[in-house]
Structures are given as C-alpha cells and as structure tokens.
C-alpha positions in Angstrom: 113.3 97.8 116.6 116.4 96.4 117.9 118.0 93.4 116.4 117.4 90.1 118.2 120.2 88.9 120.6 121.6 85.3 120.5 119.4 84.5 123.7 116.1 86.0 122.3 116.5 84.3 118.9 117.1 81.0 120.8 114.0 81.5 122.9 112.0 82.4 119.8 112.8 79.3 118.1 112.5 77.1 121.3 108.9 78.4 121.7 108.1 78.0 117.9 109.2 74.4 118.2 107.2 73.8 121.2 104.0 75.1 119.7 104.7 73.3 116.5 105.2 70.0 118.4 101.8 70.5 120.5 100.0 71.2 117.1 101.3 68.0 115.5 100.4 66.0 118.5 96.8 67.4 118.3 96.9 69.2 121.7 96.3 72.5 120.2 94.4 73.5 117.1 95.5 75.6 114.1 93.1 78.4 115.5 94.9 78.3 118.8 98.3 78.4 117.1 97.2 81.6 115.1 95.8 83.2 118.2 99.1 82.5 120.1 101.2 83.9 117.4 99.0 86.9 116.8 99.2 87.7 120.6 102.9 87.4 120.6 103.5 89.9 117.8 104.8 93.3 118.8 102.3 95.9 119.1 102.7 99.0 116.8 103.4 102.3 118.7 100.3 104.2 119.2 100.1 107.4 117.0 101.3 110.5 118.7 98.6 112.9 119.4 98.2 115.9 117.0 100.2 119.1 118.0 98.1 121.9 119.4 98.4 124.7 116.9 98.4 128.1 118.7 98.5 131.5 116.8 101.9 133.1 117.3 102.9 136.8 117.4 103.1 138.3 113.9 106.4 138.4 112.1 108.5 141.3 113.2 109.1 144.2 110.7 112.5 144.0 109.0 115.1 146.2 110.3 115.6 149.0 107.8 119.4 149.2 108.6 119.7 145.5 107.4 117.7 145.8 104.1 119.8 145.9 101.1 118.8 148.4 98.7 121.2 148.0 95.8 121.1 145.1 93.5 123.8 142.4 93.9 126.2 142.2 90.8 125.7 139.1 88.7 127.8 136.1 89.7 131.1 135.7 87.9 132.4 132.2 86.8 136.1 131.7 85.9 136.2 128.6 83.8 139.0 127.6 81.8 138.4 125.4 78.8 
C-alpha cells in the first residue's frame, strides 16, 4: 500500500469530519456510520489461483566427464594466534 499524499490525507480527514458531524446531529445512526466506514475500507487482494503443477521431464543423467572421482583434500586454515 502506498503512503497517503497530503491531498488524500486532507480528503480522508474532511470526510471523517463530515460523517462525525452528521452523526452528532442525529442525521445518520451509529449503524450507518459503521456501514459507511466498512464500505470505505480497502479490499484485500484476492488470493492468486494455485499454480498448475505439470510433470516435467526426468532429471538428465550426470555427464561422466564432469563427475569428480577423487576426494577433495581437507580444507586448510591458516590462523595465527
């Protein structure tokens, strides 16, 4: 969600003030105020549809020329104390 700009923040406060004034004058009820505020809430994004899982080709056999047959030497650490 993007941060509100100065204009949108002013409009939000103006509308809340108008609704509050109408409520205090008895022109709209608490239930109507709740319904207005609930309708003005941003709707959450619908969940994305699940991905279709399709079987893929089997893993290719490793290339014999790239397979290491000898063990690696143990690592050497040169630490001075």
